[in-house]
N, C-alpha and C positions, 0 to 999 in steps of 0.2 A: 632407774628413772631417766638418767641422761640418755641412755640408749633408746629409750622409748620416744623421748622428745625428738631425737634425731631421725628416728623411723617415721614419725608423724610428718616432720618437715619434709622428708624425702618423698613421702606419699603425696603431700599437697603440691610439691614441685612437679612431680610426674603428672598429676592430674591436670595442674594448670597448663603445662606444656602440651598435653595431648589436646585439651580444650582449645588452646590457641592455634594448634595445628589443624584442627577441625575447622575452625572459623576461617583460616586462610583457604582450606579446601573448598568451603562454601562460596568463597568469593571468586573461585577459578572457574568462571563461566565459560562455556564453549559457545562463543558468539561469533557468527559469521553470516554472510548473505542468505545462506540456506536456512539457518535456524531462525532469522528475524523475519524471513519473508512469510507474510501472512497478513490477514486483517484482524486486528486485535480490537475488540469491542469493550469499551471502558466500563468498569462496574461502578454502581453507586452514582450519586449526584456528582456532576463535574461539568466544567466548561466545554469539555471535550466528548465527542460521541465515539470516535474511532481513530486509530492509528493504523495505516497500512504501508507495508514496504514490499518491494519486489527485487528480484535478483539483477535486475538491470540497473539498480542503484537509485531508484526513485521512491519517493514517499508521498502519500496522500493522507492529509489530516483533516478530519472533519470537526469543525468547532461550532458549538452551540452559541447563539447570541440572542439577545432580546432587543428589538427595536420597536419603540412605541407600543410596548406590550404585546407585540407579535413575535413569535418564536421563529427564528430563520437560521440558516446555517451558513458558515464560511467555509469554503474549501481551500486548503492550503496544499501547494503542489511544489515539489523541488527535489533536490538530489540529497543523498545522505552518504556519510563516510564513517566506517568503523575505525575508530582510533585505536582501541585496544580491546581486551576481553570484556569490557563492561561499558564502554563509552562510545556513543554514536553522536556525530555532529550533523545536524540538519540544516541545510543552506537557508540563510535568511530567516531562520526560526530560532534555534537554540541548541543546547546540548542535553542528550538523554543519557542518564546513568543508570544502567541496569542493576537492580538489587536482586532479582530472582528471575529465572526463565526456565520453564519447563515445556513439555510437549504442548500443552493447551492453556497454560498460564503465563503471565508476564507481570512483573512489578518494576517500576522505575521512577526515577526523579527527573523532573525537566527544570532546566535553567534557561529561561528565555533571554534571547539576545537583548530584547528590550528592558529587561529587569533581572539581571543575573544573580542578584543577591536573594531573590525570592525563589524558593524551591517549591515545586508542585509535585505532590505524590499522586501517582496513577497505578491502579491495578486493572488488568484487563484479561479477557478470555479470548482464545482464538476462535473466530467464526469458522463454521462448517465449510469444507472445501468441495468444489466440484471433483467427481471421481477422477482419479489420475489416470491418464492415458498418454500415449506418445504424442497425439496431436494437441491435447490440452497443454502438455509441457511446451510444446513448440510455440503455441499461440500466446500463452501467458507471459508476456514481457512488454516493454515499451517499444513502439514502432514509430517510425517516421513516414508518413504518406509521400510516396514518390510521384504517383500519377492518379488522377481519377477522371477517366473518360477524356473528354476534351476541355474539361473545366480548368480555368486557371485558379488553382487552389492555395497558393501561397505556402507557408510553413504550418503544417499541422502534425501534432504528436497524438497517437492514439495508444491507450493502454488497456490491455485485457489482464485480468488477474483470475487465479483459480478460486478465489473467494467470490467470483461472480461480479466483480467491478469492471465497469466500462467507463473509461475516462478519455475525453478529448481536450486538448489544448491546442490553439492554433490561430494563425493569423498574426504575423508579427506586430501589427498595429492594433488589433483588437484587444489583446491581453486577456482574453476570456476563455473560460473552459466549461465543460459540461461533464457532470458526474451522473452516471446511470448504472445499468446492470446488463448482463448478457447471459445466454445459455445456449447449449448445443441444441438442434432440432431434429438430428437424426442419428442413428447408431453409427453411421459412417463418419460422422463428425466432419461433414463438408458442408454443412449449413448451420448457421446460427441467427439468433434473434437478439437485437439490442434495443433498449429504450432508456429514456430519461423520465419516463411517466409511471415507473414501477409496474408496468403491465407488459409482460413479454409474450408476444403473438407470433408463433411461427408460421401462421397463415396471413399475416398482415404484410406490409410493405417495408417495415424496418427490419429487414433481413439481408443477409449475405450468403450467396449460393456459389456452388462450385469452387469452395475453398481449397486451395493448394498451399501447403505449408512445407518449408525446409528450415534448416537452422539459420538461413540468412535471407529468407523471402517469404512474403505472403501475397497471394493473388486471390481474387474473388470477384464476384459480380454482385454489386449493390442494387437493390430493387426499389429504392425509394422513388416514390411517385410513379411506380409502374414502368419506369424507364431504366432498363439495365445499363449499368455503367461499370466498366471494368477498373478495379482498383488494385494498385500495386504499393506494397510497403517494404521497408527494410528495417531491421532492428537497430536501435540506438542504445548506447550505454548510459547515457545520462542526458538530461535536458535542463533548461533554465526554470528557475521557480516562477510560478504564476499564482497569483492569489485571486480568488474568484468568489463573489457573493451572488448566488444564483437562486433566489426564491422563485422566479419564474424562469422557464426555459423556452427559448425559441429554437426552431429546428433549421439545420442547414445542411450541407454536404454530409453524407453518412448519417442519415436522419436530417439531412442537409447539413451535417456536422453539429448543428445547434438545434 
């Protein structure tokens, strides 16, 4: 009987050890800029619609809000830093703790800087991406606009992602940005269309033609208003946070930028 009890205790100990070891393995998440880089669409009812990250170190968060019974969206834009294998700090927003990440699924907890004691649970799925190619990979990053024809443009940041996101933040005094979409218009991937109105038209004026891409430069001809303007950009690793509420969009440079 004594031997039997000792055997049972030994089995329980081994089982408990294996279980704990498995739980530790489950938390050993391979988290880096490549695995997190995607647009993640939030499932279920939430204050948030999507979280998007790119390998340049920037995030875009789309938050739902209701103002006077009218649903609108707030766009949060900033930089992020991966602290360890499950923790991401988002500038001027909060801390994200990853509980699960797979090829097309992610689960995490958010502790906002404004209310760190309150944890928000989020589950999301990865949005389909544009077919991978050498030019798509070169394009999809955060860019700084160096020149645009003869126009005095100030400071502008332009982001393209392989989830089809097009984002412009610019003008050091404006503090405003624009969220839209983009797509390639030809098999050679030298022409793209962009829009903030959810209608991409490769035969319209919101296009960039004769695009040339390298690892450190973008050149193209913007056709806004039918007046060709040569634009030149260079990649940036990170940019300052900008918060934007844009229920209505005005157009500026590159779609006149707004």
